[in-house]
C-alpha positions as CSV (number, residue, x, y, z in Angstrom):
1,M,189.9,98.5,89.3
2,L,191.1,101.9,90.8
3,P,189.7,105.4,90.2
4,A,191.4,107.3,87.2
5,K,191.6,110.6,89.3
6,K,191.4,111.5,93.0
7,T,188.2,112.8,94.1
8,S,188.8,116.4,95.6
9,K,187.7,117.3,99.2
10,C,185.3,119.9,97.7
11,R,183.5,117.3,95.6
12,T,183.5,114.9,98.5
13,R,182.3,117.4,101.1
14,T,179.7,118.8,98.5
15,R,178.2,115.2,98.1
16,R,178.0,114.8,101.8
17,S,176.5,118.1,102.6
18,H,173.2,116.9,103.4
19,H,174.3,114.1,105.5
20,R,174.0,116.4,108.4
21,L,171.9,115.7,111.6
22,T,168.9,118.0,112.0
23,A,168.1,119.7,115.5
24,V,165.0,118.5,117.2
25,N,162.3,121.1,117.7
26,Y,161.1,121.0,121.3
27,S,158.1,123.0,122.9
28,V,157.4,123.9,126.3
29,C,154.5,122.2,128.3
30,P,152.2,124.9,129.6
31,A,151.3,122.8,132.5
32,C,154.7,121.8,133.9
33,D,157.2,124.1,131.8
34,Q,159.2,120.9,130.9
35,A,160.6,120.4,127.2
36,K,158.4,118.2,125.2
37,L,157.9,117.1,121.5
38,P,155.1,119.3,119.6
39,H,152.0,117.4,119.0
40,A,152.9,114.9,121.6
41,A,151.6,114.4,125.2
42,C,153.9,115.7,128.1
43,D,155.3,113.3,130.8
44,C,152.9,115.0,133.2
45,G,149.9,113.8,130.8
46,Y,149.0,117.2,129.5
47,L,148.0,117.0,125.8
48,N,145.8,120.0,125.1
49,P,143.5,122.5,127.2
50,K,140.6,120.1,127.1
51,V,142.5,116.5,127.4
52,K,144.3,115.6,130.3
53,L,146.0,112.0,130.5
54,D,146.2,110.0,133.6
55,V,149.8,108.9,133.8
56,A,150.8,106.3,136.5
57,K,154.2,106.9,138.1
58,E,156.7,104.0,138.0
59,E,157.9,102.7,141.3
60,S,161.2,101.3,141.6
61,S,162.1,98.5,144.2
């Protein structure tokens, strides 16, 4: 069965208004000044002032 009336652009766009993407918040690593996700370890291994993780570099052959 077909709809009785056409759905207007305004009603369609209002319904879809919360389907947008949200921006990702990045923070700057104080050790290497690279962008990283907040509350996550950086690629250099920095986590917080008390913790530094040992990160092995991958070798490509």
